[in-house]
N, CA, C and O atoms as a CHARMM CRD file, in Angstrom:
* protein
*
  316
    1    1 MET  N    -13.31100  52.89900  49.83500 PROA 1      0.00000
    2    1 MET  CA   -12.20700  53.50100  50.55200 PROA 1      0.00000
    3    1 MET  C    -10.87600  53.12300  49.89400 PROA 1      0.00000
    4    1 MET  O    -10.01200  53.97500  49.69000 PROA 1      0.00000
    5    2 LYS  N    -10.72000  51.81900  49.56100 PROA 2      0.00000
    6    2 LYS  CA    -9.48700  51.37800  48.93900 PROA 2      0.00000
    7    2 LYS  C     -9.31200  52.02800  47.56900 PROA 2      0.00000
    8    2 LYS  O     -8.20400  52.39800  47.18000 PROA 2      0.00000
    9    3 LYS  N    -10.42400  52.16100  46.84600 PROA 3      0.00000
   10    3 LYS  CA   -10.36000  52.77700  45.52600 PROA 3      0.00000
   11    3 LYS  C     -9.92200  54.23300  45.65500 PROA 3      0.00000
   12    3 LYS  O     -9.10300  54.70700  44.86800 PROA 3      0.00000
   13    4 LEU  N    -10.46700  54.94400  46.64600 PROA 4      0.00000
   14    4 LEU  CA   -10.09600  56.33500  46.87500 PROA 4      0.00000
   15    4 LEU  C     -8.61600  56.43300  47.23200 PROA 4      0.00000
   16    4 LEU  O     -7.91700  57.32600  46.75100 PROA 4      0.00000
   17    5 PHE  N     -8.13700  55.52000  48.07300 PROA 5      0.00000
   18    5 PHE  CA    -6.72700  55.51300  48.44600 PROA 5      0.00000
   19    5 PHE  C     -5.84900  55.26300  47.22800 PROA 5      0.00000
   20    5 PHE  O     -4.82700  55.92600  47.04700 PROA 5      0.00000
   21    6 ALA  N     -6.24500  54.31100  46.39700 PROA 6      0.00000
   22    6 ALA  CA    -5.45700  54.00800  45.20000 PROA 6      0.00000
   23    6 ALA  C     -5.40400  55.21200  44.27100 PROA 6      0.00000
   24    6 ALA  O     -4.34600  55.52300  43.72400 PROA 6      0.00000
   25    7 LEU  N     -6.52400  55.88800  44.08700 PROA 7      0.00000
   26    7 LEU  CA    -6.54900  57.07800  43.23500 PROA 7      0.00000
   27    7 LEU  C     -5.68300  58.18100  43.82400 PROA 7      0.00000
   28    7 LEU  O     -4.98100  58.88100  43.09400 PROA 7      0.00000
   29    8 ALA  N     -5.73300  58.33800  45.13900 PROA 8      0.00000
   30    8 ALA  CA    -4.91000  59.35400  45.79000 PROA 8      0.00000
   31    8 ALA  C     -3.42900  59.01900  45.62700 PROA 8      0.00000
   32    8 ALA  O     -2.61700  59.90500  45.36000 PROA 8      0.00000
   33    9 ALA  N     -3.07800  57.75400  45.78600 PROA 9      0.00000
   34    9 ALA  CA    -1.68000  57.34200  45.63000 PROA 9      0.00000
   35    9 ALA  C     -1.20300  57.60500  44.21100 PROA 9      0.00000
   36    9 ALA  O     -0.09200  58.09300  44.00500 PROA 9      0.00000
   37   10 LEU  N     -2.03000  57.28600  43.24500 PROA 10     0.00000
   38   10 LEU  CA    -1.65800  57.53400  41.85500 PROA 10     0.00000
   39   10 LEU  C     -1.49100  59.02200  41.58800 PROA 10     0.00000
   40   10 LEU  O     -0.57800  59.42900  40.87100 PROA 10     0.00000
   41   11 SER  N     -2.36300  59.82600  42.15800 PROA 11     0.00000
   42   11 SER  CA    -2.28000  61.27000  41.96100 PROA 11     0.00000
   43   11 SER  C     -1.01700  61.83400  42.59300 PROA 11     0.00000
   44   11 SER  O     -0.33600  62.66200  41.99000 PROA 11     0.00000
   45   12 VAL  N     -0.70400  61.39300  43.79600 PROA 12     0.00000
   46   12 VAL  CA     0.49400  61.86700  44.49200 PROA 12     0.00000
   47   12 VAL  C      1.74700  61.50900  43.70200 PROA 12     0.00000
   48   12 VAL  O      2.68400  62.30200  43.61100 PROA 12     0.00000
   49   13 LEU  N      1.75300  60.31100  43.13500 PROA 13     0.00000
   50   13 LEU  CA     2.90200  59.87700  42.36500 PROA 13     0.00000
   51   13 LEU  C      2.90100  60.43200  40.94500 PROA 13     0.00000
   52   13 LEU  O      3.86500  60.25900  40.19900 PROA 13     0.00000
   53   14 GLY  N      1.80500  61.10400  40.57900 PROA 14     0.00000
   54   14 GLY  CA     1.71900  61.66600  39.23600 PROA 14     0.00000
   55   14 GLY  C      1.49800  60.60800  38.17800 PROA 14     0.00000
   56   14 GLY  O      1.85100  60.79800  37.01300 PROA 14     0.00000
   57   15 ILE  N      0.91600  59.49500  38.58200 PROA 15     0.00000
   58   15 ILE  CA     0.69300  58.39900  37.65000 PROA 15     0.00000
   59   15 ILE  C     -0.80500  58.21800  37.46500 PROA 15     0.00000
   60   15 ILE  O     -1.42600  57.38200  38.12000 PROA 15     0.00000
   61   16 THR  N     -1.36600  58.99500  36.58300 PROA 16     0.00000
   62   16 THR  CA    -2.78600  58.81900  36.28500 PROA 16     0.00000
   63   16 THR  C     -2.95200  57.93600  35.06500 PROA 16     0.00000
   64   16 THR  O     -3.98500  57.28500  34.90500 PROA 16     0.00000
   65   17 HSD  N     -1.95400  57.90500  34.21100 PROA 17     0.00000
   66   17 HSD  CA    -1.91900  57.03100  33.04700 PROA 17     0.00000
   67   17 HSD  C     -0.47200  56.61500  32.84400 PROA 17     0.00000
   68   17 HSD  O      0.44900  57.39000  33.10200 PROA 17     0.00000
   69   18 ALA  N     -0.28000  55.40500  32.38700 PROA 18     0.00000
   70   18 ALA  CA     1.08500  54.98500  32.08300 PROA 18     0.00000
   71   18 ALA  C      1.60100  55.83100  30.93100 PROA 18     0.00000
   72   18 ALA  O      0.87000  56.05400  29.96600 PROA 18     0.00000
   73   19 PRO  N      2.83200  56.30500  31.00400 PROA 19     0.00000
   74   19 PRO  CA     3.36300  57.13700  29.93500 PROA 19     0.00000
   75   19 PRO  C      3.60300  56.33700  28.66000 PROA 19     0.00000
   76   19 PRO  O      3.70500  55.11100  28.70200 PROA 19     0.00000
   77   20 SER  N      3.69200  57.01800  27.55000 PROA 20     0.00000
   78   20 SER  CA     4.01600  56.35900  26.28600 PROA 20     0.00000
   79   20 SER  C      5.52700  56.26600  26.14300 PROA 20     0.00000
   80   20 SER  O      6.24700  57.20000  26.49700 PROA 20     0.00000
   81   21 PHE  N      6.00000  55.16700  25.63500 PROA 21     0.00000
   82   21 PHE  CA     7.41900  54.95900  25.39400 PROA 21     0.00000
   83   21 PHE  C      7.61600  54.50700  23.95500 PROA 21     0.00000
   84   21 PHE  O      6.93700  53.59100  23.49000 PROA 21     0.00000
   85   22 ALA  N      8.53500  55.14000  23.25400 PROA 22     0.00000
   86   22 ALA  CA     8.95200  54.74900  21.90600 PROA 22     0.00000
   87   22 ALA  C      7.77300  54.45700  20.98500 PROA 22     0.00000
   88   22 ALA  O      7.77900  53.46100  20.26200 PROA 22     0.00000
   89   23 GLY  N      6.78000  55.30800  21.01000 PROA 23     0.00000
   90   23 GLY  CA     5.65700  55.15900  20.09400 PROA 23     0.00000
   91   23 GLY  C      4.62300  54.13600  20.52100 PROA 23     0.00000
   92   23 GLY  O      3.66400  53.89300  19.78700 PROA 23     0.00000
   93   24 HSD  N      4.78900  53.53500  21.67700 PROA 24     0.00000
   94   24 HSD  CA     3.80600  52.58000  22.17700 PROA 24     0.00000
   95   24 HSD  C      2.79800  53.31400  23.05000 PROA 24     0.00000
   96   24 HSD  O      3.16100  54.19500  23.83000 PROA 24     0.00000
   97   25 SER  N      1.54200  52.94600  22.91300 PROA 25     0.00000
   98   25 SER  CA     0.52600  53.57400  23.75800 PROA 25     0.00000
   99   25 SER  C      0.61200  53.01200  25.16500 PROA 25     0.00000
  100   25 SER  O      1.16000  51.93200  25.38400 PROA 25     0.00000
  101   26 SER  N      0.06600  53.75400  26.11200 PROA 26     0.00000
  102   26 SER  CA     0.07800  53.28800  27.49600 PROA 26     0.00000
  103   26 SER  C     -0.68900  51.98300  27.63100 PROA 26     0.00000
  104   26 SER  O     -0.34800  51.14400  28.46500 PROA 26     0.00000
  105   27 GLN  N     -1.72100  51.80600  26.81700 PROA 27     0.00000
  106   27 GLN  CA    -2.49400  50.56300  26.86800 PROA 27     0.00000
  107   27 GLN  C     -1.64900  49.37600  26.38600 PROA 27     0.00000
  108   27 GLN  O     -1.72000  48.29300  26.96600 PROA 27     0.00000
  109   28 GLN  N     -0.85100  49.57500  25.32900 PROA 28     0.00000
  110   28 GLN  CA     0.02000  48.50800  24.84500 PROA 28     0.00000
  111   28 GLN  C      1.05500  48.13800  25.89300 PROA 28     0.00000
  112   28 GLN  O      1.34300  46.95900  26.09700 PROA 28     0.00000
  113   29 ILE  N      1.61200  49.13700  26.55700 PROA 29     0.00000
  114   29 ILE  CA     2.60500  48.89600  27.60100 PROA 29     0.00000
  115   29 ILE  C      1.96800  48.13600  28.75700 PROA 29     0.00000
  116   29 ILE  O      2.54900  47.17900  29.26800 PROA 29     0.00000
  117   30 ALA  N      0.78300  48.55800  29.16800 PROA 30     0.00000
  118   30 ALA  CA     0.09300  47.90300  30.28300 PROA 30     0.00000
  119   30 ALA  C     -0.23600  46.45400  29.94600 PROA 30     0.00000
  120   30 ALA  O     -0.21500  45.60300  30.83500 PROA 30     0.00000
  121   31 GLN  N     -0.53700  46.15500  28.70000 PROA 31     0.00000
  122   31 GLN  CA    -0.86700  44.79100  28.30700 PROA 31     0.00000
  123   31 GLN  C      0.36300  43.88400  28.34600 PROA 31     0.00000
  124   31 GLN  O      0.22100  42.67100  28.50000 PROA 31     0.00000
  125   32 ASN  N      1.55500  44.44300  28.21000 PROA 32     0.00000
  126   32 ASN  CA     2.77600  43.65200  28.17500 PROA 32     0.00000
  127   32 ASN  C      3.40300  43.42400  29.54100 PROA 32     0.00000
  128   32 ASN  O      4.46300  42.80600  29.63200 PROA 32     0.00000
  129   33 ILE  N      2.78500  43.89900  30.58400 PROA 33     0.00000
  130   33 ILE  CA     3.34000  43.74800  31.92800 PROA 33     0.00000
  131   33 ILE  C      3.10500  42.32300  32.42200 PROA 33     0.00000
  132   33 ILE  O      2.00700  41.78100  32.29400 PROA 33     0.00000
  133   34 ASN  N      4.15200  41.72600  32.98900 PROA 34     0.00000
  134   34 ASN  CA     4.02700  40.42600  33.62400 PROA 34     0.00000
  135   34 ASN  C      3.75000  40.66300  35.10100 PROA 34     0.00000
  136   34 ASN  O      4.66200  40.98300  35.86300 PROA 34     0.00000
  137   35 CYS  N      2.51300  40.51000  35.50000 PROA 35     0.00000
  138   35 CYS  CA     2.14000  40.79300  36.89100 PROA 35     0.00000
  139   35 CYS  C      2.61500  39.72000  37.86800 PROA 35     0.00000
  140   35 CYS  O      2.44100  39.86600  39.07800 PROA 35     0.00000
  141   36 GLN  N      3.21000  38.64900  37.35800 PROA 36     0.00000
  142   36 GLN  CA     3.80700  37.66000  38.24800 PROA 36     0.00000
  143   36 GLN  C      5.09100  38.20900  38.86100 PROA 36     0.00000
  144   36 GLN  O      5.44900  37.86800  39.98800 PROA 36     0.00000
  145   37 VAL  N      5.77900  39.06600  38.10200 PROA 37     0.00000
  146   37 VAL  CA     7.02200  39.67500  38.57500 PROA 37     0.00000
  147   37 VAL  C      7.11700  41.12900  38.09900 PROA 37     0.00000
  148   37 VAL  O      7.95400  41.44200  37.25200 PROA 37     0.00000
  149   38 PRO  N      6.27000  42.02100  38.63200 PROA 38     0.00000
  150   38 PRO  CA     6.35600  43.42400  38.21500 PROA 38     0.00000
  151   38 PRO  C      7.71800  43.99200  38.60200 PROA 38     0.00000
  152   38 PRO  O      8.25100  43.68600  39.66900 PROA 38     0.00000
  153   39 GLN  N      8.27300  44.82200  37.72100 PROA 39     0.00000
  154   39 GLN  CA     9.63800  45.30600  37.91000 PROA 39     0.00000
  155   39 GLN  C      9.72700  46.73100  38.45400 PROA 39     0.00000
  156   39 GLN  O     10.73000  47.09500  39.06800 PROA 39     0.00000
  157   40 THR  N      8.71200  47.52400  38.23900 PROA 40     0.00000
  158   40 THR  CA     8.76400  48.93100  38.63700 PROA 40     0.00000
  159   40 THR  C      7.55700  49.27600  39.50000 PROA 40     0.00000
  160   40 THR  O      6.59100  48.51700  39.57600 PROA 40     0.00000
  161   41 THR  N      7.63000  50.41400  40.13600 PROA 41     0.00000
  162   41 THR  CA     6.49600  50.88700  40.93600 PROA 41     0.00000
  163   41 THR  C      5.27400  51.04400  40.05700 PROA 41     0.00000
  164   41 THR  O      4.16600  50.68200  40.45300 PROA 41     0.00000
  165   42 GLN  N      5.47300  51.58100  38.87000 PROA 42     0.00000
  166   42 GLN  CA     4.35300  51.77100  37.94900 PROA 42     0.00000
  167   42 GLN  C      3.71400  50.42600  37.59000 PROA 42     0.00000
  168   42 GLN  O      2.48900  50.30600  37.56500 PROA 42     0.00000
  169   43 GLU  N      4.53900  49.42300  37.31400 PROA 43     0.00000
  170   43 GLU  CA     4.00700  48.09500  37.01700 PROA 43     0.00000
  171   43 GLU  C      3.26900  47.52800  38.22000 PROA 43     0.00000
  172   43 GLU  O      2.21800  46.90700  38.06500 PROA 43     0.00000
  173   44 MET  N      3.80700  47.73300  39.41400 PROA 44     0.00000
  174   44 MET  CA     3.14300  47.25700  40.63000 PROA 44     0.00000
  175   44 MET  C      1.77400  47.91700  40.78900 PROA 44     0.00000
  176   44 MET  O      0.80200  47.26200  41.16300 PROA 44     0.00000
  177   45 LEU  N      1.70600  49.21400  40.50200 PROA 45     0.00000
  178   45 LEU  CA     0.43100  49.92500  40.60000 PROA 45     0.00000
  179   45 LEU  C     -0.56900  49.41400  39.56800 PROA 45     0.00000
  180   45 LEU  O     -1.74600  49.23000  39.87800 PROA 45     0.00000
  181   46 ILE  N     -0.10800  49.18800  38.35300 PROA 46     0.00000
  182   46 ILE  CA    -0.99100  48.66500  37.30900 PROA 46     0.00000
  183   46 ILE  C     -1.48100  47.27500  37.68500 PROA 46     0.00000
  184   46 ILE  O     -2.66300  46.96800  37.53300 PROA 46     0.00000
  185   47 CYS  N     -0.58000  46.43600  38.17300 PROA 47     0.00000
  186   47 CYS  CA    -0.95500  45.07500  38.56700 PROA 47     0.00000
  187   47 CYS  C     -1.89800  45.08300  39.76800 PROA 47     0.00000
  188   47 CYS  O     -2.83000  44.28100  39.83200 PROA 47     0.00000
  189   48 SER  N     -1.66300  45.97600  40.70800 PROA 48     0.00000
  190   48 SER  CA    -2.55900  46.09700  41.86100 PROA 48     0.00000
  191   48 SER  C     -3.94700  46.53100  41.41500 PROA 48     0.00000
  192   48 SER  O     -4.95400  46.03700  41.92300 PROA 48     0.00000
  193   49 ASP  N     -3.99600  47.44900  40.47200 PROA 49     0.00000
  194   49 ASP  CA    -5.27900  47.90900  39.94200 PROA 49     0.00000
  195   49 ASP  C     -6.01100  46.76700  39.24300 PROA 49     0.00000
  196   49 ASP  O     -7.22300  46.61300  39.39500 PROA 49     0.00000
  197   50 ARG  N     -5.27500  45.97400  38.48300 PROA 50     0.00000
  198   50 ARG  CA    -5.88900  44.81500  37.81400 PROA 50     0.00000
  199   50 ARG  C     -6.45600  43.83500  38.84300 PROA 50     0.00000
  200   50 ARG  O     -7.57700  43.34800  38.69800 PROA 50     0.00000
  201   51 ALA  N     -5.67700  43.55600  39.87000 PROA 51     0.00000
  202   51 ALA  CA    -6.12300  42.61300  40.90800 PROA 51     0.00000
  203   51 ALA  C     -7.34400  43.15800  41.63400 PROA 51     0.00000
  204   51 ALA  O     -8.28400  42.41700  41.91900 PROA 51     0.00000
  205   52 TYR  N     -7.32900  44.45700  41.93300 PROA 52     0.00000
  206   52 TYR  CA    -8.46200  45.08600  42.60800 PROA 52     0.00000
  207   52 TYR  C     -9.71700  44.97000  41.74600 PROA 52     0.00000
  208   52 TYR  O    -10.78100  44.59900  42.24300 PROA 52     0.00000
  209   53 LYS  N     -9.59700  45.28400  40.46100 PROA 53     0.00000
  210   53 LYS  CA   -10.75600  45.23000  39.56500 PROA 53     0.00000
  211   53 LYS  C    -11.28600  43.81300  39.42100 PROA 53     0.00000
  212   53 LYS  O    -12.49900  43.61000  39.37900 PROA 53     0.00000
  213   54 ALA  N    -10.39700  42.83200  39.34600 PROA 54     0.00000
  214   54 ALA  CA   -10.81900  41.43400  39.25000 PROA 54     0.00000
  215   54 ALA  C    -11.54500  40.99600  40.52300 PROA 54     0.00000
  216   54 ALA  O    -12.57100  40.32000  40.45200 PROA 54     0.00000
  217   55 ALA  N    -11.01700  41.38000  41.68300 PROA 55     0.00000
  218   55 ALA  CA   -11.65200  41.03000  42.95500 PROA 55     0.00000
  219   55 ALA  C    -13.00500  41.72800  43.08800 PROA 55     0.00000
  220   55 ALA  O    -13.95900  41.14200  43.59900 PROA 55     0.00000
  221   56 ASP  N    -13.08700  42.97500  42.63100 PROA 56     0.00000
  222   56 ASP  CA   -14.34400  43.72000  42.69400 PROA 56     0.00000
  223   56 ASP  C    -15.40000  43.07200  41.79500 PROA 56     0.00000
  224   56 ASP  O    -16.56200  42.95700  42.18400 PROA 56     0.00000
  225   57 ARG  N    -14.99300  42.64800  40.59200 PROA 57     0.00000
  226   57 ARG  CA   -15.92800  41.95600  39.68900 PROA 57     0.00000
  227   57 ARG  C    -16.42800  40.66900  40.34000 PROA 57     0.00000
  228   57 ARG  O    -17.62100  40.37000  40.30300 PROA 57     0.00000
  229   58 ARG  N    -15.51100  39.91200  40.93600 PROA 58     0.00000
  230   58 ARG  CA   -15.89000  38.64500  41.57500 PROA 58     0.00000
  231   58 ARG  C    -16.82700  38.89400  42.76100 PROA 58     0.00000
  232   58 ARG  O    -17.81200  38.17600  42.93600 PROA 58     0.00000
  233   59 LEU  N    -16.52200  39.89600  43.56300 PROA 59     0.00000
  234   59 LEU  CA   -17.37500  40.23100  44.69700 PROA 59     0.00000
  235   59 LEU  C    -18.78000  40.59600  44.21900 PROA 59     0.00000
  236   59 LEU  O    -19.76700  40.17700  44.82300 PROA 59     0.00000
  237   60 ASN  N    -18.87500  41.36400  43.15200 PROA 60     0.00000
  238   60 ASN  CA   -20.17600  41.73900  42.61900 PROA 60     0.00000
  239   60 ASN  C    -20.93800  40.54000  42.07300 PROA 60     0.00000
  240   60 ASN  O    -22.15900  40.46200  42.21300 PROA 60     0.00000
  241   61 GLN  N    -20.22400  39.60200  41.45100 PROA 61     0.00000
  242   61 GLN  CA   -20.87000  38.37800  40.96500 PROA 61     0.00000
  243   61 GLN  C    -21.45600  37.58200  42.12300 PROA 61     0.00000
  244   61 GLN  O    -22.59700  37.12400  42.05200 PROA 61     0.00000
  245   62 VAL  N    -20.67900  37.41800  43.18500 PROA 62     0.00000
  246   62 VAL  CA   -21.14500  36.66800  44.35200 PROA 62     0.00000
  247   62 VAL  C    -22.33400  37.38600  44.98700 PROA 62     0.00000
  248   62 VAL  O    -23.32500  36.75600  45.35800 PROA 62     0.00000
  249   63 TYR  N    -22.22500  38.70400  45.10900 PROA 63     0.00000
  250   63 TYR  CA   -23.30400  39.50900  45.70500 PROA 63     0.00000
  251   63 TYR  C    -24.59600  39.35600  44.90100 PROA 63     0.00000
  252   63 TYR  O    -25.66900  39.15700  45.47100 PROA 63     0.00000
  253   64 GLN  N    -24.48800  39.44900  43.58000 PROA 64     0.00000
  254   64 GLN  CA   -25.68200  39.32500  42.73700 PROA 64     0.00000
  255   64 GLN  C    -26.29000  37.92800  42.83400 PROA 64     0.00000
  256   64 GLN  O    -27.51100  37.77700  42.79700 PROA 64     0.00000
  257   65 GLY  N    -25.44900  36.91900  42.95700 PROA 65     0.00000
  258   65 GLY  CA   -25.95100  35.55900  43.10300 PROA 65     0.00000
  259   65 GLY  C    -26.57300  35.30600  44.46500 PROA 65     0.00000
  260   65 GLY  O    -27.46300  34.46700  44.60300 PROA 65     0.00000
  261   66 LEU  N    -26.10800  36.02600  45.46100 PROA 66     0.00000
  262   66 LEU  CA   -26.60900  35.84100  46.82600 PROA 66     0.00000
  263   66 LEU  C    -27.91700  36.58700  47.07100 PROA 66     0.00000
  264   66 LEU  O    -28.76700  36.11200  47.82400 PROA 66     0.00000
  265   67 GLN  N    -28.08200  37.72600  46.45700 PROA 67     0.00000
  266   67 GLN  CA   -29.24900  38.59100  46.70500 PROA 67     0.00000
  267   67 GLN  C    -30.59100  37.85400  46.63900 PROA 67     0.00000
  268   67 GLN  O    -31.39400  38.00300  47.56100 PROA 67     0.00000
  269   68 PRO  N    -30.86600  37.08000  45.61000 PROA 68     0.00000
  270   68 PRO  CA   -32.17400  36.42400  45.53100 PROA 68     0.00000
  271   68 PRO  C    -32.41800  35.38300  46.63100 PROA 68     0.00000
  272   68 PRO  O    -33.56200  35.00600  46.88400 PROA 68     0.00000
  273   69 LYS  N    -31.38000  34.93600  47.26200 PROA 69     0.00000
  274   69 LYS  CA   -31.49000  33.88500  48.27100 PROA 69     0.00000
  275   69 LYS  C    -31.70700  34.42400  49.68500 PROA 69     0.00000
  276   69 LYS  O    -31.94600  33.65400  50.61400 PROA 69     0.00000
  277   70 LEU  N    -31.62500  35.74400  49.84700 PROA 70     0.00000
  278   70 LEU  CA   -31.70900  36.34600  51.17000 PROA 70     0.00000
  279   70 LEU  C    -33.11200  36.85000  51.48700 PROA 70     0.00000
  280   70 LEU  O    -33.85700  37.27500  50.60500 PROA 70     0.00000
  281   71 ASN  N    -33.44500  36.79000  52.76500 PROA 71     0.00000
  282   71 ASN  CA   -34.71000  37.39700  53.19400 PROA 71     0.00000
  283   71 ASN  C    -34.46000  38.88000  53.47300 PROA 71     0.00000
  284   71 ASN  O    -33.31600  39.33200  53.43400 PROA 71     0.00000
  285   72 ALA  N    -35.51600  39.63400  53.75400 PROA 72     0.00000
  286   72 ALA  CA   -35.40800  41.08100  53.92900 PROA 72     0.00000
  287   72 ALA  C    -34.43600  41.45700  55.06300 PROA 72     0.00000
  288   72 ALA  O    -33.65300  42.39600  54.92000 PROA 72     0.00000
  289   73 ASN  N    -34.48600  40.73100  56.17800 PROA 73     0.00000
  290   73 ASN  CA   -33.61000  41.01400  57.30100 PROA 73     0.00000
  291   73 ASN  C    -32.13100  40.80200  56.93800 PROA 73     0.00000
  292   73 ASN  O    -31.27100  41.60900  57.29300 PROA 73     0.00000
  293   74 GLN  N    -31.85700  39.70900  56.23000 PROA 74     0.00000
  294   74 GLN  CA   -30.48100  39.42900  55.81300 PROA 74     0.00000
  295   74 GLN  C    -29.98000  40.48400  54.83300 PROA 74     0.00000
  296   74 GLN  O    -28.81700  40.88400  54.89500 PROA 74     0.00000
  297   75 LYS  N    -30.84100  40.93300  53.93600 PROA 75     0.00000
  298   75 LYS  CA   -30.46100  41.97400  52.96400 PROA 75     0.00000
  299   75 LYS  C    -30.09500  43.26300  53.67400 PROA 75     0.00000
  300   75 LYS  O    -29.15100  43.94200  53.27100 PROA 75     0.00000
  301   76 LYS  N    -30.83000  43.61400  54.73100 PROA 76     0.00000
  302   76 LYS  CA   -30.52700  44.83600  55.48900 PROA 76     0.00000
  303   76 LYS  C    -29.13400  44.75300  56.11200 PROA 76     0.00000
  304   76 LYS  O    -28.42300  45.75500  56.19100 PROA 76     0.00000
  305   77 LYS  N    -28.74900  43.56100  56.55100 PROA 77     0.00000
  306   77 LYS  CA   -27.44800  43.39600  57.21900 PROA 77     0.00000
  307   77 LYS  C    -26.27800  43.57200  56.25900 PROA 77     0.00000
  308   77 LYS  O    -25.22000  44.05000  56.66800 PROA 77     0.00000
  309   78 ILE  N    -26.44200  43.20000  55.00400 PROA 78     0.00000
  310   78 ILE  CA   -25.30700  43.31000  54.07600 PROA 78     0.00000
  311   78 ILE  C    -25.33200  44.56900  53.23000 PROA 78     0.00000
  312   78 ILE  O    -24.34900  44.85800  52.54800 PROA 78     0.00000
  313   79 ASP  N    -26.40100  45.31800  53.24700 PROA 79     0.00000
  314   79 ASP  CA   -26.46000  46.55900  52.45700 PROA 79     0.00000
  315   79 ASP  C    -25.93500  47.73400  53.20000 PROA 79     0.00000
  316   79 ASP  O    -25.92100  48.84400  52.66900 PROA 79     0.00000
């Protein structure tokens, strides 16, 4: 749901990819963002996306580590 909302927000704002500036690729620009103090809405969106992806990776790691330890009933509750 959050991912869908984020994609919708990006679409509404017309920000599907960071624009290129002065010959720099959007990937180079995104790599240079200081997410400790984002300055623009676009930077905030990029930083939020990074945080979301990091949290999603961590959640999946925990889930994968937990799966073998659960019985069938417990697995039904979290799936």
